[in-house]
VMD Tcl script that builds the backbone (N, CA, C; Angstrom):
set m [mol new atoms 225]
animate dup $m
set s [atomselect $m all]
$s set {name element resname resid chain x y z} {
  {N N UNK 1 A -67.301 -161.148 63.380}
  {CA C UNK 1 A -67.167 -159.769 62.951}
  {C C UNK 1 A -67.722 -158.847 64.023}
  {N N UNK 2 A -67.028 -157.764 64.237}
  {CA C UNK 2 A -67.482 -156.797 65.236}
  {C C UNK 2 A -68.576 -155.903 64.654}
  {N N UNK 3 A -69.274 -155.210 65.546}
  {CA C UNK 3 A -70.349 -154.321 65.118}
  {C C UNK 3 A -69.805 -153.167 64.285}
  {N N UNK 4 A -68.631 -152.654 64.654}
  {CA C UNK 4 A -68.041 -151.561 63.881}
  {C C UNK 4 A -67.700 -151.999 62.462}
  {N N UNK 5 A -67.190 -153.208 62.333}
  {CA C UNK 5 A -66.826 -153.710 61.008}
  {C C UNK 5 A -68.056 -153.862 60.131}
  {N N UNK 6 A -69.148 -154.333 60.713}
  {CA C UNK 6 A -70.389 -154.459 59.940}
  {C C UNK 6 A -70.927 -153.087 59.541}
  {N N UNK 7 A -70.761 -152.107 60.414}
  {CA C UNK 7 A -71.188 -150.741 60.081}
  {C C UNK 7 A -70.396 -150.176 58.916}
  {N N UNK 8 A -69.087 -150.390 58.927}
  {CA C UNK 8 A -68.246 -149.922 57.824}
  {C C UNK 8 A -68.607 -150.635 56.520}
  {N N UNK 9 A -68.835 -151.930 56.610}
  {CA C UNK 9 A -69.212 -152.708 55.435}
  {C C UNK 9 A -70.540 -152.218 54.869}
  {N N UNK 10 A -71.501 -151.997 55.740}
  {CA C UNK 10 A -72.813 -151.526 55.300}
  {C C UNK 10 A -72.724 -150.149 54.670}
  {N N UNK 11 A -71.944 -149.256 55.261}
  {CA C UNK 11 A -71.783 -147.917 54.703}
  {C C UNK 11 A -71.097 -147.980 53.337}
  {N N UNK 12 A -70.131 -148.848 53.190}
  {CA C UNK 12 A -69.458 -149.003 51.898}
  {C C UNK 12 A -70.382 -149.546 50.827}
  {N N UNK 13 A -71.182 -150.536 51.175}
  {CA C UNK 13 A -72.141 -151.088 50.219}
  {C C UNK 13 A -73.192 -150.035 49.860}
  {N N UNK 14 A -73.661 -149.298 50.863}
  {CA C UNK 14 A -74.641 -148.241 50.610}
  {C C UNK 14 A -74.094 -147.162 49.699}
  {N N UNK 15 A -72.857 -146.748 49.936}
  {CA C UNK 15 A -72.236 -145.724 49.091}
  {C C UNK 15 A -72.077 -146.234 47.652}
  {N N UNK 16 A -71.711 -147.483 47.521}
  {CA C UNK 16 A -71.587 -148.067 46.181}
  {C C UNK 16 A -72.909 -148.096 45.442}
  {N N UNK 17 A -73.962 -148.468 46.137}
  {CA C UNK 17 A -75.288 -148.497 45.515}
  {C C UNK 17 A -75.752 -147.099 45.116}
  {N N UNK 18 A -75.453 -146.109 45.954}
  {CA C UNK 18 A -75.830 -144.730 45.633}
  {C C UNK 18 A -75.124 -144.271 44.359}
  {N N UNK 19 A -73.850 -144.541 44.248}
  {CA C UNK 19 A -73.082 -144.100 43.083}
  {C C UNK 19 A -73.525 -144.848 41.825}
  {N N UNK 20 A -73.785 -146.135 41.944}
  {CA C UNK 20 A -74.262 -146.901 40.789}
  {C C UNK 20 A -75.611 -146.372 40.318}
  {N N UNK 21 A -76.513 -146.098 41.257}
  {CA C UNK 21 A -77.820 -145.564 40.894}
  {C C UNK 21 A -77.726 -144.209 40.215}
  {N N UNK 22 A -76.858 -143.359 40.724}
  {CA C UNK 22 A -76.680 -142.038 40.114}
  {C C UNK 22 A -76.084 -142.160 38.715}
  {N N UNK 23 A -75.133 -143.040 38.545}
  {CA C UNK 23 A -74.528 -143.237 37.227}
  {C C UNK 23 A -75.541 -143.737 36.207}
  {N N UNK 24 A -76.371 -144.675 36.627}
  {CA C UNK 24 A -77.407 -145.176 35.722}
  {C C UNK 24 A -78.425 -144.094 35.392}
  {N N UNK 25 A -78.802 -143.309 36.386}
  {CA C UNK 25 A -79.780 -142.247 36.167}
  {C C UNK 25 A -79.263 -141.176 35.230}
  {N N UNK 26 A -78.034 -140.743 35.431}
  {CA C UNK 26 A -77.466 -139.712 34.565}
  {C C UNK 26 A -77.226 -140.264 33.157}
  {N N UNK 27 A -76.844 -141.513 33.056}
  {CA C UNK 27 A -76.673 -142.127 31.733}
  {C C UNK 27 A -77.984 -142.191 30.965}
  {N N UNK 28 A -79.050 -142.569 31.647}
  {CA C UNK 28 A -80.364 -142.621 30.997}
  {C C UNK 28 A -80.827 -141.224 30.607}
  {N N UNK 29 A -80.564 -140.256 31.470}
  {CA C UNK 29 A -80.920 -138.864 31.190}
  {C C UNK 29 A -80.179 -138.345 29.965}
  {N N UNK 30 A -78.893 -138.602 29.888}
  {CA C UNK 30 A -78.097 -138.130 28.753}
  {C C UNK 30 A -78.527 -138.816 27.458}
  {N N UNK 31 A -78.844 -140.102 27.528}
  {CA C UNK 31 A -79.293 -140.811 26.329}
  {C C UNK 31 A -80.600 -140.221 25.811}
  {N N UNK 32 A -81.521 -139.929 26.709}
  {CA C UNK 32 A -82.798 -139.342 26.296}
  {C C UNK 32 A -82.591 -137.935 25.723}
  {N N UNK 33 A -81.686 -137.168 26.311}
  {CA C UNK 33 A -81.420 -135.821 25.807}
  {C C UNK 33 A -80.778 -135.877 24.424}
  {N N UNK 34 A -79.863 -136.806 24.202}
  {CA C UNK 34 A -79.243 -136.926 22.880}
  {C C UNK 34 A -80.264 -137.363 21.834}
  {N N UNK 35 A -81.154 -138.256 22.218}
  {CA C UNK 35 A -82.192 -138.691 21.286}
  {C C UNK 35 A -83.133 -137.534 20.945}
  {N N UNK 36 A -83.508 -136.744 21.948}
  {CA C UNK 36 A -84.384 -135.598 21.707}
  {C C UNK 36 A -83.697 -134.567 20.826}
  {N N UNK 37 A -82.418 -134.349 21.047}
  {CA C UNK 37 A -81.667 -133.398 20.223}
  {C C UNK 37 A -81.552 -133.902 18.787}
  {N N UNK 38 A -81.394 -135.196 18.618}
  {CA C UNK 38 A -81.319 -135.763 17.273}
  {C C UNK 38 A -82.641 -135.663 16.532}
  {N N UNK 39 A -83.731 -135.784 17.247}
  {CA C UNK 39 A -85.048 -135.700 16.606}
  {C C UNK 39 A -85.432 -134.265 16.267}
  {N N UNK 40 A -85.111 -133.326 17.161}
  {CA C UNK 40 A -85.456 -131.921 16.939}
  {C C UNK 40 A -84.246 -131.044 17.283}
  {N N UNK 41 A -83.347 -130.861 16.348}
  {CA C UNK 41 A -82.126 -130.089 16.623}
  {C C UNK 41 A -82.386 -128.633 17.005}
  {N N UNK 42 A -83.516 -128.081 16.608}
  {CA C UNK 42 A -83.775 -126.675 16.900}
  {C C UNK 42 A -84.037 -126.404 18.379}
  {N N UNK 43 A -84.356 -127.414 19.158}
  {CA C UNK 43 A -84.592 -127.212 20.595}
  {C C UNK 43 A -83.440 -127.762 21.436}
  {N N UNK 44 A -82.274 -127.902 20.836}
  {CA C UNK 44 A -81.134 -128.490 21.532}
  {C C UNK 44 A -80.748 -127.689 22.771}
  {N N UNK 45 A -80.820 -126.368 22.706}
  {CA C UNK 45 A -80.461 -125.535 23.855}
  {C C UNK 45 A -81.386 -125.752 25.035}
  {N N UNK 46 A -82.677 -125.850 24.764}
  {CA C UNK 46 A -83.646 -126.079 25.839}
  {C C UNK 46 A -83.480 -127.466 26.448}
  {N N UNK 47 A -83.231 -128.448 25.596}
  {CA C UNK 47 A -83.025 -129.812 26.089}
  {C C UNK 47 A -81.773 -129.876 26.945}
  {N N UNK 48 A -80.703 -129.223 26.503}
  {CA C UNK 48 A -79.445 -129.222 27.244}
  {C C UNK 48 A -79.622 -128.577 28.619}
  {N N UNK 49 A -80.354 -127.469 28.656}
  {CA C UNK 49 A -80.587 -126.787 29.931}
  {C C UNK 49 A -81.366 -127.681 30.893}
  {N N UNK 50 A -82.415 -128.307 30.385}
  {CA C UNK 50 A -83.211 -129.205 31.229}
  {C C UNK 50 A -82.377 -130.394 31.698}
  {N N UNK 51 A -81.510 -130.900 30.829}
  {CA C UNK 51 A -80.661 -132.038 31.205}
  {C C UNK 51 A -79.678 -131.652 32.300}
  {N N UNK 52 A -79.086 -130.474 32.194}
  {CA C UNK 52 A -78.122 -130.037 33.208}
  {C C UNK 52 A -78.807 -129.839 34.557}
  {N N UNK 53 A -80.009 -129.274 34.552}
  {CA C UNK 53 A -80.740 -129.089 35.808}
  {C C UNK 53 A -81.085 -130.438 36.429}
  {N N UNK 54 A -81.565 -131.378 35.621}
  {CA C UNK 54 A -81.909 -132.704 36.138}
  {C C UNK 54 A -80.667 -133.441 36.644}
  {N N UNK 55 A -79.551 -133.316 35.936}
  {CA C UNK 55 A -78.310 -133.964 36.380}
  {C C UNK 55 A -77.832 -133.374 37.698}
  {N N UNK 56 A -77.996 -132.057 37.868}
  {CA C UNK 56 A -77.605 -131.430 39.132}
  {C C UNK 56 A -78.472 -131.933 40.282}
  {N N UNK 57 A -79.754 -132.132 40.033}
  {CA C UNK 57 A -80.626 -132.678 41.083}
  {C C UNK 57 A -80.237 -134.112 41.440}
  {N N UNK 58 A -79.891 -134.905 40.440}
  {CA C UNK 58 A -79.444 -136.279 40.701}
  {C C UNK 58 A -78.151 -136.268 41.505}
  {N N UNK 59 A -77.222 -135.402 41.124}
  {CA C UNK 59 A -75.953 -135.309 41.856}
  {C C UNK 59 A -76.173 -134.848 43.295}
  {N N UNK 60 A -77.099 -133.924 43.496}
  {CA C UNK 60 A -77.402 -133.468 44.859}
  {C C UNK 60 A -77.920 -134.600 45.729}
  {N N UNK 61 A -78.816 -135.403 45.174}
  {CA C UNK 61 A -79.326 -136.549 45.926}
  {C C UNK 61 A -78.222 -137.574 46.181}
  {N N UNK 62 A -77.315 -137.718 45.218}
  {CA C UNK 62 A -76.187 -138.643 45.391}
  {C C UNK 62 A -75.265 -138.190 46.508}
  {N N UNK 63 A -74.935 -136.900 46.517}
  {CA C UNK 63 A -74.071 -136.394 47.583}
  {C C UNK 63 A -74.728 -136.530 48.948}
  {N N UNK 64 A -76.045 -136.334 49.013}
  {CA C UNK 64 A -76.762 -136.513 50.273}
  {C C UNK 64 A -76.656 -137.966 50.735}
  {N N UNK 65 A -76.872 -138.901 49.821}
  {CA C UNK 65 A -76.766 -140.317 50.167}
  {C C UNK 65 A -75.360 -140.697 50.615}
  {N N UNK 66 A -74.352 -140.163 49.935}
  {CA C UNK 66 A -72.973 -140.444 50.327}
  {C C UNK 66 A -72.653 -139.841 51.692}
  {N N UNK 67 A -73.169 -138.642 51.958}
  {CA C UNK 67 A -72.940 -138.022 53.268}
  {C C UNK 67 A -73.572 -138.860 54.377}
  {N N UNK 68 A -74.757 -139.372 54.142}
  {CA C UNK 68 A -75.408 -140.223 55.143}
  {C C UNK 68 A -74.577 -141.486 55.382}
  {N N UNK 69 A -74.059 -142.089 54.315}
  {CA C UNK 69 A -73.225 -143.282 54.481}
  {C C UNK 69 A -71.952 -142.978 55.264}
  {N N UNK 70 A -71.331 -141.833 54.995}
  {CA C UNK 70 A -70.113 -141.459 55.719}
  {C C UNK 70 A -70.433 -141.196 57.184}
  {N N UNK 71 A -71.536 -140.519 57.462}
  {CA C UNK 71 A -71.924 -140.248 58.841}
  {C C UNK 71 A -72.197 -141.549 59.586}
  {N N UNK 72 A -72.895 -142.465 58.939}
  {CA C UNK 72 A -73.181 -143.750 59.594}
  {C C UNK 72 A -71.902 -144.566 59.821}
  {N N UNK 73 A -70.953 -144.460 58.914}
  {CA C UNK 73 A -69.708 -145.208 59.063}
  {C C UNK 73 A -68.855 -144.658 60.196}
  {N N UNK 74 A -68.929 -143.356 60.444}
  {CA C UNK 74 A -68.092 -142.764 61.466}
  {C C UNK 74 A -68.745 -142.770 62.851}
  {N N UNK 75 A -69.956 -143.270 62.940}
  {CA C UNK 75 A -70.668 -143.295 64.203}
  {C C UNK 75 A -70.147 -144.382 65.116}
}
mol reanalyze $m
mol bondsrecalc $m
mol representation Tube
mol addrep $m
């Protein structure tokens, strides 16, 4: 295998791990938010707002990780 092929393979595996981690994180976040809303329905708006902010931060970190993988693959 050439060095370029290993770089592409590594970037692909890295991108996959980033997306899997983000999916698990957002899934856990949503499950906790639904449980909190079920326990105290009167604070559903506050929980939803906090969940959206946390999900946006997770997505931002995911996009950063994917950008790094793409940059490394094109090097």
